[in-house]
C-alpha positions as CSV (number, residue, x, y, z in Angstrom):
1,M,-40.9,24.1,7.3
2,D,-42.4,21.6,4.9
3,G,-40.8,20.8,1.6
4,D,-42.5,19.9,-1.6
5,G,-45.9,18.2,-1.6
6,P,-46.1,14.4,-1.1
7,G,-45.5,12.2,-4.1
8,P,-47.2,9.0,-4.9
9,K,-46.8,5.9,-2.8
10,E,-45.3,7.8,0.1
11,P,-45.6,6.0,3.4
12,R,-48.2,7.3,5.8
13,L,-46.8,9.5,8.5
14,R,-47.3,8.6,12.1
15,E,-49.6,10.9,14.1
16,A,-47.8,13.2,16.5
17,S,-48.4,12.4,20.1
18,W,-47.1,13.9,23.4
19,R,-46.2,10.4,24.6
20,F,-43.4,10.3,22.1
21,V,-41.7,13.5,23.2
22,G,-38.2,13.0,24.4
23,P,-35.2,13.6,22.2
24,G,-36.1,17.3,21.8
25,I,-36.1,17.6,25.6
26,V,-32.6,16.1,25.6
27,V,-31.1,18.4,23.0
28,A,-32.7,21.5,24.4
29,A,-31.6,20.7,28.0
30,T,-28.1,19.9,26.8
31,G,-27.8,23.1,24.8
32,V,-29.0,25.4,27.5
33,G,-26.3,25.6,30.1
34,A,-25.2,27.9,32.9
35,G,-23.6,30.3,30.4
36,D,-27.0,30.7,28.6
37,L,-28.7,31.5,31.9
38,I,-26.2,34.1,32.8
39,A,-26.4,35.6,29.4
40,T,-30.2,36.1,29.7
41,L,-29.8,37.3,33.3
42,I,-27.3,40.0,32.2
43,A,-29.5,41.0,29.3
44,G,-32.3,41.6,31.7
45,S,-30.1,43.4,34.2
46,R,-28.7,45.7,31.5
47,Y,-31.7,46.4,29.3
48,G,-34.7,45.4,31.3
49,Y,-37.3,43.8,29.0
50,T,-36.0,45.4,25.9
51,L,-34.2,42.3,24.5
52,L,-37.0,39.8,25.3
53,W,-37.7,39.6,21.5
54,A,-34.1,38.5,21.0
55,A,-34.4,35.6,23.5
56,V,-37.5,34.4,21.8
57,A,-35.9,34.8,18.3
58,G,-33.0,32.7,19.5
59,C,-35.4,29.8,20.4
60,L,-37.0,30.0,17.0
61,V,-33.6,29.8,15.3
62,K,-32.8,26.7,17.3
63,I,-36.2,25.1,16.4
64,A,-35.3,25.6,12.7
65,L,-31.8,24.2,13.1
66,A,-32.9,21.1,15.1
67,E,-35.8,20.5,12.8
68,A,-33.4,20.5,9.8
69,V,-31.1,18.1,11.5
70,G,-33.9,15.7,12.4
71,R,-35.4,16.0,8.9
72,W,-32.1,15.0,7.3
73,H,-31.8,11.9,9.5
74,L,-35.4,10.8,9.0
75,A,-35.7,11.6,5.3
76,T,-32.5,10.1,4.1
77,G,-31.9,7.3,6.6
78,R,-28.3,8.6,6.9
79,T,-26.5,10.4,9.7
80,L,-25.5,14.0,9.6
81,F,-21.9,13.0,9.4
82,D,-22.7,11.0,6.2
83,G,-24.2,14.2,4.8
84,W,-21.1,16.3,5.7
85,R,-18.8,13.7,4.2
86,S,-20.7,13.8,0.9
87,L,-19.8,17.5,0.6
88,G,-16.1,16.8,0.5
89,S,-13.2,15.7,2.7
90,W,-12.8,19.2,4.1
91,T,-15.8,18.6,6.3
92,T,-14.1,15.5,7.8
93,G,-10.9,17.4,8.5
94,Y,-12.8,20.2,10.2
95,F,-14.9,17.9,12.3
96,A,-11.9,15.9,13.4
97,V,-10.1,19.0,14.7
98,Y,-13.2,20.5,16.2
99,V,-14.3,17.5,18.1
100,A,-10.8,17.0,19.6
101,V,-10.3,20.6,20.7
102,W,-13.9,21.1,21.8
103,G,-14.0,18.0,23.9
104,F,-10.8,18.9,25.7
105,V,-11.9,22.5,26.6
106,Y,-15.6,21.9,27.1
107,G,-15.0,18.9,29.4
108,A,-13.3,21.2,31.9
109,A,-15.9,24.0,31.5
110,A,-18.8,21.5,32.0
111,M,-17.2,20.0,35.1
112,S,-16.5,23.4,36.6
113,S,-20.1,24.7,35.9
114,S,-21.6,21.6,37.6
115,A,-19.3,21.9,40.6
116,L,-20.1,25.6,41.4
117,P,-23.6,25.1,42.8
118,L,-22.6,21.9,44.6
119,H,-19.7,23.7,46.3
120,A,-22.0,26.5,47.2
121,L,-24.5,24.1,48.7
122,F,-22.0,21.9,50.5
123,P,-18.8,23.9,51.0
124,Q,-17.6,21.8,53.9
125,V,-17.6,18.5,52.0
126,M,-14.8,19.2,49.5
127,G,-13.3,22.0,47.4
128,L,-14.5,23.2,44.1
129,K,-11.9,21.1,42.1
130,G,-13.0,18.0,44.0
131,W,-16.6,18.6,43.1
132,A,-15.6,19.2,39.4
133,V,-13.7,15.9,39.3
134,L,-16.7,14.1,40.9
135,C,-19.1,15.6,38.4
136,G,-16.9,14.5,35.5
137,V,-16.4,11.0,36.7
138,G,-20.1,10.7,37.7
139,G,-21.1,11.7,34.2
140,L,-18.7,9.2,32.7
141,V,-20.1,6.3,34.8
142,F,-23.7,7.2,34.2
143,V,-23.3,7.4,30.4
144,W,-21.0,4.4,30.2
145,F,-23.4,2.0,32.0
146,N,-26.8,3.3,30.7
147,R,-28.4,3.3,27.3
148,Y,-30.5,6.0,25.7
149,A,-33.8,5.0,27.3
150,V,-32.5,5.6,30.9
151,F,-30.5,8.6,29.8
152,E,-33.7,10.3,28.4
153,K,-35.7,9.6,31.5
154,V,-33.0,11.1,33.8
155,M,-32.6,14.2,31.5
156,T,-36.4,14.7,31.5
157,A,-36.5,14.6,35.3
158,L,-33.7,17.1,35.5
159,V,-35.5,19.4,33.0
160,G,-38.5,19.1,35.3
161,V,-36.4,20.5,38.1
162,M,-35.1,23.3,35.9
163,F,-38.6,24.2,34.8
164,V,-40.0,24.3,38.3
165,V,-37.2,26.4,39.7
166,T,-37.0,28.9,36.8
167,V,-40.7,29.4,36.5
168,Y,-41.0,29.8,40.3
169,L,-38.3,32.5,40.2
170,G,-39.9,34.2,37.2
171,V,-43.2,34.4,39.0
172,R,-41.7,35.3,42.4
173,V,-40.1,38.5,41.1
174,T,-43.5,39.7,39.9
175,P,-42.8,40.6,36.3
176,H,-44.5,43.6,34.6
177,L,-46.2,41.5,31.9
178,G,-47.5,44.5,29.9
179,E,-43.9,45.9,29.6
180,A,-42.7,42.4,28.8
181,F,-45.2,41.8,26.0
182,A,-44.4,45.3,24.6
183,S,-40.8,44.2,24.3
184,L,-41.6,41.5,21.8
185,A,-41.3,44.2,19.2
186,P,-37.7,44.2,17.9
187,V,-35.8,47.2,19.4
188,L,-32.0,47.6,19.4
189,P,-30.6,49.6,22.4
190,R,-27.7,51.9,21.5
191,G,-24.4,50.0,21.4
192,S,-26.0,46.6,21.8
193,L,-25.8,45.2,18.3
194,F,-23.3,42.3,18.8
195,Y,-24.6,41.6,22.3
196,T,-28.1,41.2,20.9
197,L,-26.9,39.0,18.0
198,G,-25.0,36.9,20.5
199,L,-28.2,36.5,22.6
200,V,-30.1,35.4,19.4
201,G,-27.4,33.0,18.3
202,G,-26.1,31.8,21.6
203,V,-28.9,30.4,23.7
204,G,-28.9,26.7,23.3
205,G,-26.6,26.8,20.3
206,T,-23.8,24.2,20.5
207,I,-22.6,21.0,18.7
208,T,-25.3,19.2,20.6
209,L,-27.9,20.6,18.1
210,A,-26.1,18.3,15.6
211,A,-26.5,15.4,18.0
212,Y,-30.3,15.7,17.8
213,G,-30.5,13.4,14.8
214,Y,-28.5,10.7,16.6
215,W,-30.8,10.9,19.6
216,I,-33.9,10.5,17.5
217,N,-32.3,7.5,15.9
218,A,-31.5,6.1,19.3
219,K,-35.2,6.6,20.3
220,G,-36.1,4.3,17.4
221,W,-37.2,7.0,14.9
222,T,-35.4,5.9,11.8
223,D,-37.5,6.9,8.8
224,A,-39.7,9.6,7.4
225,T,-42.9,8.2,8.9
226,W,-41.7,9.8,12.2
227,M,-41.5,13.3,10.7
228,K,-44.6,14.7,12.4
229,V,-43.6,13.2,15.7
230,M,-40.1,14.7,15.4
231,R,-41.5,18.2,14.6
232,L,-43.8,18.1,17.7
233,D,-41.0,16.9,19.8
234,N,-38.7,19.7,18.6
235,R,-41.2,22.5,19.1
236,V,-42.3,21.3,22.5
237,A,-38.7,21.2,23.6
238,Y,-37.7,24.6,22.4
239,G,-41.0,26.0,23.7
240,I,-39.8,24.9,27.2
241,T,-36.4,26.4,26.5
242,G,-38.2,29.7,25.7
243,I,-39.9,29.6,29.1
244,F,-36.5,29.1,30.7
245,V,-34.9,32.0,29.1
246,I,-37.9,34.3,29.5
247,A,-38.1,33.5,33.2
248,M,-34.5,34.2,33.7
249,L,-34.8,37.5,31.8
250,F,-37.7,38.4,34.0
251,V,-35.4,37.8,37.0
252,G,-32.7,40.0,35.5
253,A,-35.1,42.8,34.6
254,E,-37.0,42.9,37.9
255,L,-34.4,41.8,40.5
256,L,-31.2,43.3,39.0
257,H,-32.1,46.0,36.5
258,S,-34.5,47.8,38.9
259,S,-31.9,47.6,41.7
260,G,-28.9,48.5,39.6
261,I,-27.1,45.3,40.6
262,A,-24.4,44.0,38.3
263,L,-23.5,40.3,38.2
264,A,-20.0,38.8,37.9
265,G,-19.2,37.5,34.4
266,G,-19.2,33.8,33.6
267,D,-20.9,31.0,35.5
268,K,-19.9,32.6,38.9
269,G,-22.5,35.3,38.1
270,L,-25.1,32.7,39.0
271,L,-23.6,32.4,42.5
272,S,-23.8,36.2,42.8
273,L,-27.5,35.9,41.9
274,S,-27.9,33.3,44.7
275,D,-26.6,35.9,47.2
276,V,-29.1,38.5,45.9
277,L,-31.9,36.0,46.2
278,A,-30.9,35.1,49.7
279,D,-31.0,38.8,50.7
280,R,-34.3,39.5,49.0
281,Y,-36.3,36.3,49.5
282,G,-34.4,34.2,52.1
283,T,-32.1,31.3,52.2
284,A,-34.6,28.7,51.1
285,T,-35.2,30.4,47.8
286,A,-31.4,30.8,47.2
287,K,-30.8,27.1,47.8
288,L,-33.7,26.2,45.5
289,F,-32.0,28.3,42.8
290,L,-28.7,26.5,43.4
291,V,-30.5,23.2,42.9
292,G,-31.9,24.5,39.6
293,F,-28.4,25.8,38.6
294,F,-27.0,22.3,39.2
295,A,-29.8,20.7,37.1
296,T,-29.0,23.1,34.3
297,A,-25.3,22.5,34.4
298,I,-25.4,18.7,34.9
299,T,-27.8,18.2,32.0
300,S,-25.3,20.0,29.7
301,L,-22.6,17.7,31.0
302,I,-24.2,14.3,30.6
303,G,-26.0,15.4,27.4
304,A,-22.6,16.3,25.8
305,W,-21.0,13.2,27.2
306,H,-23.7,11.1,25.5
307,G,-24.5,13.0,22.3
308,V,-21.1,14.1,21.1
309,S,-19.7,10.7,21.9
310,L,-22.4,9.2,19.6
311,M,-21.3,11.6,16.9
312,F,-17.6,10.8,17.4
313,A,-18.4,7.0,17.3
314,D,-20.3,7.4,14.0
315,F,-17.4,9.5,12.6
316,T,-14.9,6.9,13.6
317,V,-16.9,3.9,12.4
318,K,-17.5,5.5,9.0
319,A,-13.9,6.5,8.6
320,R,-12.8,2.9,9.3
321,A,-15.3,1.6,6.8
322,R,-14.1,4.0,4.2
323,R,-10.5,3.0,4.7
324,A,-11.6,-0.7,4.4
325,G,-13.1,0.1,0.9
326,G,-16.6,1.4,1.7
327,S,-18.4,4.2,-0.2
328,T,-16.4,7.4,-0.4
329,A,-19.0,9.9,-1.5
330,G,-22.5,8.6,-1.1
331,G,-22.4,7.5,2.5
332,G,-23.7,4.1,1.4
333,E,-22.3,2.0,4.1
334,Q,-24.8,0.2,6.2
335,E,-25.9,2.3,9.1
336,V,-24.8,1.4,12.6
337,P,-27.7,1.3,15.1
338,G,-27.6,3.8,17.9
339,G,-27.5,1.1,20.5
340,A,-24.4,-0.4,18.8
341,L,-22.7,3.0,18.8
342,E,-23.4,3.4,22.5
343,K,-21.5,0.1,23.1
344,S,-18.7,0.8,20.7
345,G,-15.0,1.4,21.5
346,P,-15.0,4.9,19.9
347,F,-18.0,6.0,22.0
348,R,-16.3,5.0,25.2
349,A,-12.9,6.4,24.1
350,Y,-14.5,9.8,23.5
351,L,-16.2,9.6,26.9
352,L,-12.7,9.1,28.4
353,W,-11.4,12.0,26.4
354,L,-14.1,14.3,27.7
355,T,-13.5,13.3,31.3
356,F,-9.8,12.8,32.1
357,P,-7.6,15.0,30.0
358,P,-9.7,18.1,30.7
359,M,-9.1,17.7,34.4
360,T,-5.6,19.1,33.8
361,L,-7.3,22.4,32.9
362,L,-9.0,22.4,36.3
363,F,-5.6,22.7,38.0
364,L,-3.7,24.8,35.4
365,N,-4.5,28.0,33.6
366,E,-5.7,27.2,30.1
367,P,-2.7,27.3,27.7
368,F,-2.8,30.5,25.6
369,G,-2.5,28.6,22.3
370,L,-5.3,26.2,23.2
371,V,-7.6,29.2,23.9
372,I,-6.9,30.5,20.4
373,V,-7.5,27.2,18.7
374,Y,-10.6,26.6,20.7
375,G,-11.9,30.1,19.8
376,V,-11.3,29.6,16.1
377,V,-12.8,26.1,15.7
378,G,-15.6,26.9,18.0
379,A,-16.6,30.1,16.3
380,L,-16.8,28.3,13.0
381,F,-19.1,25.5,14.1
382,M,-22.5,27.1,14.1
383,P,-22.0,28.7,10.6
384,F,-20.7,25.3,9.4
385,L,-23.8,23.6,10.8
386,A,-26.4,26.1,9.4
387,L,-24.9,26.5,6.0
388,T,-24.2,22.8,5.4
389,L,-27.8,22.0,6.3
390,V,-29.0,24.5,3.6
391,W,-26.7,22.8,1.1
392,L,-27.8,19.2,2.0
393,L,-31.5,19.9,2.3
394,N,-31.7,21.7,-1.1
395,S,-29.8,18.9,-3.0
396,S,-30.7,15.6,-4.5
397,R,-29.2,14.0,-1.4
398,T,-32.6,14.7,0.2
399,P,-35.8,13.1,-1.2
400,A,-37.9,15.8,-3.0
401,R,-40.7,15.7,-0.5
402,W,-38.4,16.7,2.4
403,R,-36.2,19.3,0.8
404,N,-36.3,22.8,2.1
405,G,-39.3,25.0,1.4
406,T,-39.2,28.8,1.3
407,L,-39.5,29.2,5.0
408,S,-36.8,26.7,5.8
409,N,-34.4,28.3,3.4
410,A,-35.1,31.7,4.7
411,T,-34.7,30.7,8.3
412,L,-31.6,28.5,7.9
413,T,-29.9,31.0,5.6
414,G,-30.6,33.9,8.0
415,A,-29.3,31.8,10.9
416,G,-26.2,30.9,8.8
417,L,-25.5,34.6,8.1
418,L,-26.1,35.5,11.7
419,F,-23.6,32.9,12.8
420,V,-21.1,34.1,10.2
421,V,-21.3,37.7,11.6
422,L,-20.9,36.3,15.2
423,C,-18.0,34.2,14.0
424,V,-16.1,37.2,12.5
425,H,-16.8,39.2,15.7
426,Q,-15.6,36.4,18.0
427,L,-12.4,35.8,15.9
428,R,-11.7,39.5,15.9
429,D,-12.0,39.6,19.7
430,L,-9.7,36.7,20.4
431,P,-6.4,37.5,22.2
432,W,-4.2,37.0,19.2
């Protein structure tokens, strides 16, 4: 996904090394939540191995998107929000609405997902809503009092738990590898078009992809000399993501498809799988799966609490600077270091917004109007991200060396069109 050849007097790139890997693990773990696991499980239960290619394609799409986000941050020395703002004030308006509505609804969803496995493991301790509140407050306290270095280490440890559990389950169900490899050839089962497109576009695809650039800056990668390191970091992370989703598709294909077992929709489907695992392999395996389920859900919670709060803090700081007379188009204000953003008032204000107002949705049915607004702004985000990246990385805003090449343009444009199709489909299916 390289751009044009290097020009004269370009700084020497740092050599990629495994010891630097970190922000990619964070973004991949945050993006892959309980909903993604249930989607791949259901794909395996409905179609066997047939849609394995779609799960792999979804990881490749996310590699391209995260690489583009990271390339923008490193090549320009500016944040993604600066890039969006340079395209016009409409981007600022959309982001403001999106981040407010998304935070309110996602906060409740993340707390509920994290609470489900805890309640299943310890049903006598407290009810599901109590666990959800505890997860939300725990995430708030952890992110509030820790900086990126600690955050990354904890996320990496939780990814280790996810990896061990999912690979163990994938091996335990004894997959038919010949049939699985044959399914890497694209095949579209009858009536599965939008389901397949959703699998390609949905796994690991959220606003946290846009937070990747903020995490690499918080890591200390602040210029183009880190480009090789960022690319290795990104590919390793989404390679691990690919292993997650393939392992869960194996479980769906072998454990559910072959037995004709249907899972419940939503995150509760993972509790159904726990019951199936207990019947087939014993209580210990079922409990191990619930531990992996919790690791998957809580990484999404604390990752969103940290990453999207960084984005909101940058958005707020830049908006204040603009009102005070800063640059209006070029994004020329002095950048605020990631560590300063983590200590800022807007960062902590958004943490509070993610935690406490959404708790009302844990005790009340989601208001109908809020569901509509969330559906609209949420459906628009991934097309917005992909197509604005194409715009930014083909323009003079990006140094010539790091602009999109043919492969980058093809991949990002294809991803953008995919997300547009999914957006239209999702909007059409909203309960208007």
